[in-house]
N, C-alpha and C positions, 0 to 999 in steps of 0.2 A: 114650632117645636117647644114643648113644655118640659118641666122637670118634676119628678116625684121622688122625694128622698134623694138617693144617690143615682137614680135611674133617669135616663132621657126617654121621654115619651114621644114615640114617632108613629105617624099613621102609616098603615100598610095599604098601598094602592094597587089594585088589580088592573085598572084601566086609567087612561089619562083624565077622563072626565068624572072620576069617582068623587062623590061629595061626602058620603057618610062611610068612613073607613074604620077598619079595626085598628086598635092601638097596640104597639109592641114596646116593651120596656128594655132598654139597653144600658149596659155599663161595661167597663173593662173587667175582665175576669181575673180574680185573684182569690186564692185560698191558702190556708196555712200549710196543708200537705200538698207538695208539688205533684203535678200530674204531667208526665212527659208528653201526653197527647194534647194537652192544653197548656202550652208554655206561658209563663208569666210575661206580660207586656205585649204579647202578640195575639191574644185571644179576646174576642168580643163575646160577651154573654148576653143572651136575649131571653126574655120571659114573655109568656102569653102568646106563643107562636101558634097559629091556627093549625088544625089537623091536615088541611089540604096543601100546606106549604111544603115544598120538597127541598132536599139538599141542593139539587141542581139549580133550582130557581134562585136560592139565596147565593149560591156560588157565582151565578151569572151576574147578579146585581153588584155584589161586593167586589167582584173582580175589577170593576171600574175604579175602585178606590185603592186597590193594591192587590198584589198577587196572592191568591187564596190557596193555602195548603190543603185544608179540609173543612167540611161542615159536618158537625155531629149533632145528633138529637138525643134527648133523654126525657123520661117521663117527669122527672123532678131534679132539682140540683143535688149533686152528690158525686163523690169520686168514682163510684162503681156503677152509677145509674146508666151511663152511656153504654157500658158493656151489656147490661141487662136489656137495653132497648134493642140491640142488634143480635142478641144471643139466638142462635139457631137459624138466622135468616139466610146465611150463606151455605148451609148444609145441602148436599146434593139431594134432589127430589123432595125437598122440604116445602110443604104448603103453608108454612107459618108466614104471617105477614106482620109488618110493623104495626103497632097500635095506632088506631085512627082516633086521636084525641089531642087536646091541647098539650103543648110540650115546651121544653126549653131547648135552645140552640146554642152551639158554640161555633163561632167562625174563627178559624185559625189562619192568620196572615203570615207571610214570610218575613215581613218587617213590621215593627211597632207603629210605623206611620199609618198603616192601614187602619188600626184601631182608632188613632187620633182623628183621621178623616171621617170615620164612620160615626163618631160621636157628635159631629156638627152638621150632619145631613138633615134636610127638612122632611124627608119622607123616604120610605122604602118602596121603590116602584118596580113591581114584578110584572113588567110588560116590556116588549121590545120596541124598536123604533117605529114600527108600523102600528103600535097601539094594541097589539095582540097580547093577551095575558100569558105569562110563562107557566102558570099553574091552571089546572082544570078544577072547576067547582060545579056544584049542583048536579043537574041531570047528565051533563057531559062526563063528570067524574064518575058518577054511578054507572054509566054505560061502559066506560073504559074498564072499571073494576070488574064488571060482570063479564065482559069479553075476555079479559086476561085470566079470569078464574076458571071459566068453563071451556074456553077454546084453547087448544094446544098448538103452539108454534112448533112445527115439526123440525125446523132447522135448529131452533134454540134447544129443543129437547134432545136432539141428536148430539149437540155440543156437550150437554150435561152428561149424557150417557158415555161419550168418549172420554171426558175428563174423569168421570168416576171410575171407568174401567182402567184407565191409565194409572190412576192412583192405586187401584186394587192390585194390578200387576206389579207395581213397585213394591207394595207391602209384601206380596207373596215371594218375590225374589229376595227381599231382605230376610224373610223368615227361613227360606231354604238355605241361604248363606249362613245364617246363624245356627241352623241345625247341623251343618257340616263342620263348623268351626267350634262348636260347643265342647267343652271338656267334660269328661266323665265325672260323675259325682263319687262320693265315698263308697258306694256300692258297685261302681263300675257301669252305671247306666247314664245315658244321655237322652234328650228329647227325641222321639222318633219323628222324622220328617216324611214327606211324601215319597222320597226316594228310597224308603225302606231302611235307612240307616238307624241303628239303635245301639246295641251293646258294643262297647269298645273292647275288642279282643286283644288286649295286651297281656303279657305274661304276669306282670305285677297285679293287674286287675283281677285276672282269673284266680291267682293264688289267694288274693285277699277275699274274694267271694267264696271260694271253697272253704277257707278257714272259718269264715263266719257261719257258713252252713253247718259245718261240723259242730261248732260251738253252740249254736242255737237249735240243734236238731231236736233235743229232748223238750226244750221249752215250746217248740212249735207244734208238737204232737197234739192232735185234737182228742181229748178224752171226754166220753159221755156227751158227744156232740149230737149224735143221732138218737132217735127213740129206741131203736133196737139195741143200741149200746147201753142205754140206761136200763132196759129190761134185763139184758144179759148180766149186767153188773149186779143187779138185785138178786137174780137167781144164783149167781156165784157166791154171793154173800150168805144166802140161806144154806147152800150146800156146805160152806165152810163152818157155819154155826152148828149144823147137824153133825158134821164130822167131829167137831170138838166135843159135842155132847156125848157121842158114843165113846170117845176116848176117855172122857171123865167117868162114864159108867164102868168101863172096863177097869179103870184104875181103882175105883171103889170096890169092885168085886175082888180084886187082888188083895186089897187091904183086909177085907173080911176074912178071906181064907187064911191069912197069916195072923189073924186075931189081933191085929193092931189097930183096927178101926174103932174109934171111940167117939161117936157122934155127940155124947152127953158128957 
């Protein structure tokens, strides 16, 4: 085991007789901004983790050094990068998969002694006592990914359907309960639920609504909204102008007769 800066360089072995191994860089995890999911003193930080390494495989190996609480991946170091890595993976009927690329890993132990023991190991052996690898690589990995992607497990799918419908029913019951208990707004209306509940028919509410209707009746009238209303309005305006013109003519005739008309 060698060192590089503050990191311990450890070979990653898939089989007991592996000679040319991939190297992983490890150190105790610490950052200025505390992360409750990666507590200080109990988290091991790993760089250059291969794409095919799984959380289960790392958890199995490091459990020999101390009880492991969780193993988390991320595309790169950062406080919110782990959340981005797993975003959308647990959604029902989601076909989104974790990125298949080199990553960083966080191994969280229950005690700080697990981190101390991890930093003195000679290698990370991802195989069992029989020498079988804990992770799948090459053609075997490609075959499993193909089968999992295109073949549907009926039992697993039914479990997802049941869980989704149970959550849906729970949300619907909560919405119905909220519709029944919702208070009326300033106009006396509440959200209409599936049971048909809507207007709260209380005496004060009805009086308030009637008073507002009377007050806003004139302002709510639609004037010149339709085409025929605009046409009729123009015709009425022409009629009034003609009527006024005739009245003016009559007034002038009366003034002429009385000889009081002086146009110049």
